[in-house]
N, CA, C and O of each residue as an XYZ file, in Angstrom:
468
protein
N       9.979    -25.043     21.433
C      10.355    -24.169     20.246
C      10.713    -22.703     21.083
O      10.211    -22.305     22.134
N      11.551    -22.184     20.403
C      12.363    -21.153     20.792
C      12.040    -20.066     21.640
O      10.844    -20.282     21.837
N      12.413    -18.699     22.480
C      12.357    -17.908     22.527
C      11.585    -16.916     21.756
O      10.382    -16.664     21.824
N      12.351    -16.483     21.130
C      12.166    -16.103     19.918
C      11.011    -16.402     18.731
O      10.404    -15.547     18.086
N      10.933    -17.310     18.668
C       9.661    -18.499     17.709
C       8.326    -17.841     18.553
O       7.370    -17.498     17.856
N       8.226    -17.642     20.138
C       7.356    -17.928     20.706
C       6.884    -16.018     21.193
O       5.885    -15.416     21.587
N       8.114    -15.749     20.896
C       7.624    -14.316     20.930
C       7.219    -13.449     19.405
O       6.393    -12.537     19.446
N       7.831    -13.810     18.212
C       7.339    -13.909     17.135
C       5.491    -14.218     17.066
O       4.700    -13.523     16.428
N       5.149    -15.396     17.878
C       3.815    -15.908     17.630
C       3.024    -14.780     18.440
O       2.114    -14.057     18.035
N       3.729    -14.843     19.907
C       3.092    -13.640     20.855
C       2.499    -12.447     19.754
O       1.333    -12.365     19.367
N       3.679    -11.522     19.352
C       3.282    -10.763     18.200
C       2.186    -10.849     17.102
O       1.059    -10.368     17.222
N       2.621    -11.474     16.090
C       0.722    -12.011     15.360
C      -0.073    -12.306     16.004
O      -1.122    -12.464     15.379
N      -0.141    -12.478     16.984
C      -2.149    -12.840     17.714
C      -2.203    -11.543     18.252
O      -3.355    -11.211     18.534
N      -1.294    -10.651     18.501
C      -1.087     -9.623     19.011
C      -1.970     -7.928     18.213
O      -2.614     -6.946     18.583
N      -1.437     -8.511     17.033
C      -1.596     -7.589     15.902
C      -2.530     -8.182     15.235
O      -2.507     -7.892     14.039
N      -3.460     -9.005     15.595
C      -4.708     -9.801     15.441
C      -5.582     -9.439     15.474
O      -6.506     -9.146     14.715
N      -5.180     -9.421     17.093
C      -6.474     -8.881     18.082
C      -6.261     -7.368     17.755
O      -7.135     -6.640     17.285
N      -5.187     -7.049     18.016
C      -5.747     -5.456     17.234
C      -6.217     -4.967     16.610
O      -7.006     -4.078     16.930
N      -5.981     -5.282     15.498
C      -6.879     -5.130     14.487
C      -8.016     -5.088     14.259
O      -8.679     -4.186     13.747
N      -8.378     -6.308     14.722
C      -9.591     -6.826     15.535
C     -10.834     -5.538     15.982
O     -11.953     -5.314     15.521
N      -9.965     -4.810     17.177
C     -10.505     -3.979     17.769
C     -10.859     -2.743     17.281
O     -11.976     -2.279     17.513
N      -9.815     -2.003     16.457
C      -9.255     -1.244     16.033
C     -10.086     -0.500     14.614
O     -10.145      0.639     14.151
N     -10.553     -1.593     14.320
C     -11.029     -1.481     13.143
C     -12.435     -2.179     13.439
O     -13.143     -2.337     12.445
N     -12.890     -2.577     14.543
C     -14.078     -3.367     14.651
C     -15.183     -2.451     13.657
O     -15.212     -1.229     13.504
N     -16.275     -3.754     12.907
C     -17.142     -2.747     11.887
C     -16.793     -2.631     10.741
O     -17.614     -2.192      9.936
N     -15.711     -2.922     10.384
C     -15.366     -2.536      8.513
C     -14.414     -3.951      8.771
O     -13.434     -4.143      9.491
N     -14.974     -4.606      8.084
C     -14.734     -6.089      7.278
C     -13.824     -5.516      6.354
O     -12.650     -5.835      6.539
N     -14.005     -4.934      5.633
C     -13.210     -4.635      4.278
C     -11.202     -4.690      4.572
O     -10.241     -5.337      4.156
N     -11.532     -3.345      5.720
C     -10.556     -3.503      6.573
C      -9.589     -3.996      7.315
O      -8.385     -3.749      7.244
N     -10.377     -4.982      8.316
C      -9.924     -6.433      8.983
C      -9.373     -6.966      8.090
O      -8.143     -6.986      8.048
N     -10.354     -7.700      6.872
C      -9.351     -8.516      5.744
C      -8.412     -7.732      5.076
O      -7.956     -8.403      4.150
N      -7.869     -6.525      5.122
C      -7.050     -5.593      4.395
C      -5.717     -6.189      5.435
O      -4.785     -6.804      4.917
N      -5.755     -5.966      6.707
C      -5.103     -5.806      7.410
C      -4.953     -7.286      7.916
O      -3.773     -7.553      7.690
N      -5.530     -8.343      8.466
C      -5.020     -9.715      8.498
C      -4.251    -10.150      7.426
O      -3.286    -10.854      7.721
N      -4.433     -9.917      6.319
C      -3.791    -10.178      5.189
C      -2.302     -9.278      4.867
O      -1.418     -9.699      4.121
N      -2.282     -8.694      5.193
C      -1.326     -7.670      5.421
C      -0.273     -8.485      6.616
O       0.732     -9.071      6.214
N      -0.602     -8.449      8.008
C       0.206     -9.298      9.087
C       0.506    -10.330      8.874
O       1.543    -10.771      9.368
N      -0.362    -11.162      7.990
C       0.014    -12.530      8.217
C       1.210    -12.532      6.291
O       1.932    -13.521      6.159
N       1.238    -11.672      5.347
C       2.226    -11.561      4.509
C       3.611    -11.216      5.435
O       4.625    -11.913      5.464
N       3.385     -9.974      6.171
C       5.012     -9.692      7.066
C       5.343    -11.125      7.620
O       6.272    -11.813      7.197
N       4.476    -11.492      8.614
C       5.165    -12.496      9.041
C       5.783    -13.873      8.237
O       6.862    -14.446      8.388
N       4.845    -14.111      7.481
C       5.617    -14.740      6.392
C       6.798    -15.021      5.555
O       7.488    -15.969      5.182
N       6.702    -13.790      5.443
C       7.954    -12.892      4.558
C       9.111    -13.295      5.340
O      10.054    -13.989      4.961
N       8.935    -12.820      6.372
C      10.381    -12.911      7.493
C      10.480    -14.420      8.632
O      11.153    -14.556      9.653
N       9.530    -15.389      7.961
C       9.387    -16.405      8.598
C      11.259    -17.159      9.254
O      11.702    -17.704     10.265
N      11.732    -16.741      7.998
C      13.175    -18.015      8.025
C      14.367    -16.868      8.146
O      15.481    -17.078      7.666
N      14.013    -15.566      8.871
C      14.986    -14.721      9.556
C      15.642    -15.958     10.679
O      15.007    -16.748     11.378
N      17.402    -15.754     10.525
C      17.567    -17.178     11.299
C      19.090    -15.775     12.336
O      20.041    -16.269     12.942
N      18.926    -14.514     12.268
C      19.806    -13.951     12.589
C      19.305    -13.166     14.128
O      18.676    -12.108     14.143
N      19.667    -13.815     15.196
C      18.899    -13.057     16.196
C      18.996    -11.397     16.490
O      18.140    -11.018     17.289
N      19.724    -10.544     16.075
C      19.723     -9.183     15.703
C      18.174     -8.550     14.789
O      17.430     -7.701     15.279
N      17.976     -9.142     13.522
C      17.408     -9.234     12.483
C      16.033     -9.530     12.989
O      15.279     -8.571     12.827
N      15.434    -10.656     13.601
C      14.443    -11.286     14.704
C      14.015     -9.817     15.325
O      13.160     -8.960     15.104
N      15.092    -10.030     16.217
C      14.210     -8.556     17.409
C      14.240     -7.085     16.588
O      13.650     -6.144     17.118
N      14.783     -6.920     15.563
C      14.433     -5.732     14.627
C      13.419     -5.762     13.970
O      13.219     -4.805     13.221
N      12.398     -6.901     14.023
C      11.073     -7.081     13.224
C      10.467     -7.159     13.975
O       9.360     -6.770     13.603
N      10.447     -7.634     15.550
C       9.888     -7.734     16.506
C       9.643     -6.527     17.663
O       8.958     -6.533     18.686
N      10.230     -5.815     17.247
C      10.294     -4.173     17.612
C       9.626     -3.427     16.853
O       8.988     -2.513     17.375
N       9.581     -3.645     15.123
C       8.499     -3.055     14.308
C       6.757     -3.889     14.631
O       5.649     -3.370     14.498
N       7.019     -4.957     14.966
C       5.581     -5.851     15.273
C       4.956     -4.827     16.855
O       3.737     -4.692     16.963
N       5.781     -4.267     17.825
C       5.680     -3.421     18.777
C       4.953     -2.483     18.692
O       3.867     -2.279     19.235
N       6.073     -1.320     17.366
C       5.730     -0.256     17.387
C       4.339     -0.033     16.637
O       3.515      0.783     17.050
N       4.093     -1.013     15.224
C       3.176     -1.377     14.242
C       1.601     -1.295     15.732
O       0.787     -0.372     15.703
N       1.559     -2.044     16.454
C       0.815     -2.458     17.781
C       0.077     -0.900     18.161
O      -1.054     -0.418     18.091
N       1.634     -0.386     18.661
C       1.328      0.581     19.553
C       0.328      2.219     19.084
O      -0.450      2.944     19.702
N       1.125      2.208     17.141
C       1.067      3.066     16.374
C      -0.959      3.021     15.711
O      -1.727      3.878     15.272
N      -1.051      1.682     15.967
C      -2.134      0.958     15.169
C      -3.525      2.076     16.782
O      -4.248      3.072     16.779
N      -3.138      1.092     17.706
C      -3.701      1.477     19.086
C      -4.031      2.988     18.977
O      -5.176      3.375     18.742
N      -3.121      3.715     19.133
C      -2.998      5.341     19.759
C      -3.525      6.232     18.883
O      -3.995      7.321     19.213
N      -3.450      5.711     17.522
C      -2.873      7.191     16.307
C      -4.405      6.631     15.168
O      -4.701      7.302     14.179
N      -5.170      5.390     15.548
C      -6.621      5.565     14.222
C      -7.547      5.537     14.746
O      -7.810      4.510     15.370
N      -8.354      6.491     14.745
C      -9.076      6.940     15.190
C     -10.514      6.392     13.740
O     -10.277      6.542     12.542
N     -11.633      5.900     14.177
C     -13.056      5.587     12.693
C     -13.531      6.042     13.409
O     -13.598      6.009     14.638
N     -14.238      6.930     12.025
C     -15.798      8.301     11.711
C     -16.525      6.761     11.026
O     -16.126      5.942     10.199
N     -17.820      6.903     11.889
C     -18.637      6.161     11.020
C     -19.908      6.608     11.445
O     -20.324      6.795     12.589
N     -20.569      6.779     10.133
C     -21.560      6.958      9.801
C     -22.732      6.924     10.633
O     -23.092      5.801     10.984
N     -23.367      7.852     11.003
C     -24.780      7.538     12.417
C     -26.219      7.848     11.500
O     -26.280      8.470     10.440
N     -27.017      7.394     12.038
C     -28.725      7.011     11.152
C     -28.674      8.764     11.095
O     -28.887      9.152      9.947
N     -28.535      9.428     11.676
C     -28.385     11.353     11.990
C     -27.389     11.764     10.528
O     -27.085     12.930     10.275
N     -27.031     10.751      9.783
C     -26.356     11.163      8.524
C     -25.020     12.094      9.336
O     -24.256     12.680      8.568
N     -24.785     12.206     10.679
C     -23.314     12.864     10.922
C     -22.231     11.484     11.595
O     -22.615     10.587     12.345
N     -21.011     11.657     11.123
C     -19.916     10.785     11.290
C     -19.633     10.897     13.174
O     -19.287     11.895     13.806
N     -19.825      9.981     13.519
C     -19.126     10.274     14.878
C     -17.684      9.563     15.176
O     -17.565      8.640     14.371
N     -16.913      9.621     15.756
C     -15.519      9.629     16.067
C     -15.498      7.949     17.102
O     -16.320      7.728     17.992
N     -14.457      7.033     16.725
C     -14.434      5.839     17.786
C     -13.512      6.105     18.692
O     -12.718      5.170     18.800
N     -13.278      7.062     19.436
C     -12.141      7.207     20.659
C     -11.906      5.706     21.060
O     -12.291      4.710     20.448
N     -11.311      5.761     22.026
C     -10.386      4.594     22.555
C      -9.687      5.778     24.036
O      -9.386      6.968     24.126
N      -9.696      4.622     24.930
C      -8.618      4.798     26.005
C      -6.827      4.740     25.744
O      -5.882      5.088     26.452
N      -6.916      4.157     24.450
C      -5.284      4.057     24.309
C      -5.264      5.310     23.060
O      -4.152      5.685     22.688
N      -6.531      5.957     22.414
C      -5.992      6.903     21.569
C      -5.297      7.933     22.023
O      -5.696      8.362     23.105
N      -4.027      8.682     21.362
C      -3.279      9.922     21.968
C      -4.556     10.942     21.186
O      -5.282     11.029     20.196
N      -4.267     11.442     22.173
C      -5.295     13.329     22.477
C      -3.950     14.254     22.960
O      -3.188     14.135     23.920
N      -4.021     15.255     21.817
C      -3.491     16.535     21.892
C      -4.403     17.465     21.749
O      -5.507     17.287     21.233
N      -3.795     18.952     22.400
C      -4.427     19.899     22.464
C      -4.554     20.209     21.195
O      -3.616     20.242     20.399
N      -6.305     20.575     20.806
C      -6.160     21.605     19.588
C      -6.060     23.085     20.190
O      -6.650     23.757     21.037
N      -4.792     23.257     19.124
C      -4.627     24.914     19.552
C      -4.749     25.886     17.935
O      -4.163     25.701     16.869
N      -5.594     26.758     18.274
C      -6.594     27.816     17.358
C      -5.304     28.701     16.642
O      -4.314     29.167     17.205
N      -5.589     28.743     15.562
C      -5.014     29.164     14.360
C      -5.126     30.318     14.943
O      -6.152     30.643     15.540
N      -4.051     31.094     14.836
C      -3.954     32.278     15.119
C      -4.014     33.379     14.101
O      -2.967     33.528     13.471
N      -5.233     34.367     13.730
C      -5.917     35.093     12.460
C      -4.257     36.222     12.524
O      -3.378     36.360     11.673
N      -4.370     36.674     13.532
C      -3.358     37.309     13.324
C      -1.469     37.381     13.614
O      -0.646     38.166     14.083
N      -1.515     35.859     12.916
C       0.208     35.634     12.331
C       1.114     36.085     11.357
O       0.700     36.169     10.201
N       1.847     36.277     11.519
C       2.627     36.632     10.133
C       2.744     35.214      9.149
O       3.337     34.154      9.348
N       2.041     35.616      8.186
C       2.509     33.776      7.409
C       4.057     34.578      6.460
O       3.888     35.787      6.299
N       4.959     34.217      6.076
C       5.293     34.030      4.926
C       4.565     34.435      3.521
O       3.452     33.977      3.264
N       5.071     35.091      2.853
C       4.955     35.741      1.138
C       4.877     34.008      0.605
O       5.793     33.213      0.817
N       3.605     33.665     -0.102
C       4.184     32.832     -1.070
C       5.233     32.741     -2.215
O       5.606     33.833     -2.645
N       5.709     31.766     -2.717
C       7.272     31.676     -3.009
C       6.264     31.956     -4.824
O       5.076     31.686     -4.999
N       7.107     32.467     -5.748
C       7.249     33.026     -6.580
C       7.808     32.363     -7.959
O       7.692     32.580     -9.165
N       8.515     31.385     -7.066
C       9.271     30.154     -8.309
C       8.984     28.971     -8.024
O       9.424     28.427     -7.011
N       8.367     28.511     -8.692
C       7.750     27.044     -9.386
C       8.557     25.864     -9.358
O       9.571     25.848    -10.057
N       8.258     24.864     -8.646
C       9.233     23.726     -7.902
C      10.106     22.735     -9.245
O       9.754     22.652    -10.421
N      10.988     22.251     -8.761
C      12.112     21.542    -10.192
C      12.074     22.813    -11.019
O      11.633     22.828    -12.169
N      12.573     23.925    -10.365
C      13.251     25.118    -11.068
C      14.540     25.155    -12.362
O      15.055     26.120    -12.926
N      14.737     23.897    -12.497
C      15.834     23.118    -13.538
C      15.603     24.072    -14.457
O      14.597     24.756    -14.642
N      16.886     24.042    -15.149
C      16.633     24.911    -16.909
C      16.232     23.388    -17.735
O      16.307     22.216    -17.365
N      15.838     23.951    -18.854
C      15.111     22.445    -19.941
C      16.500     22.525    -20.972
O      16.610     21.750    -21.921
């Protein structure tokens, strides 16, 4: 088995594990993600150019990072309140409060697509 093929299989398995962790408890989303991952890998199984394969592997790595760091599940609790499932991988940023004294630009008066009829 070639190194690129082994690498592709590794990322296929990694993405399958990632979707199980990220979407834990949401069977519908897990199944949809499983199918999408499988479809994408099958669609590209006949690539032969190393450059193209490397590009697809980079996309797989980026998707893995994106799923782990940006997806936050909100789960409805018994108290009818939603609880966020935040992991150690979740990207956290500072919450900037809105400045009520900020000067906002005036609203536009021209409608979008202002072409002539």
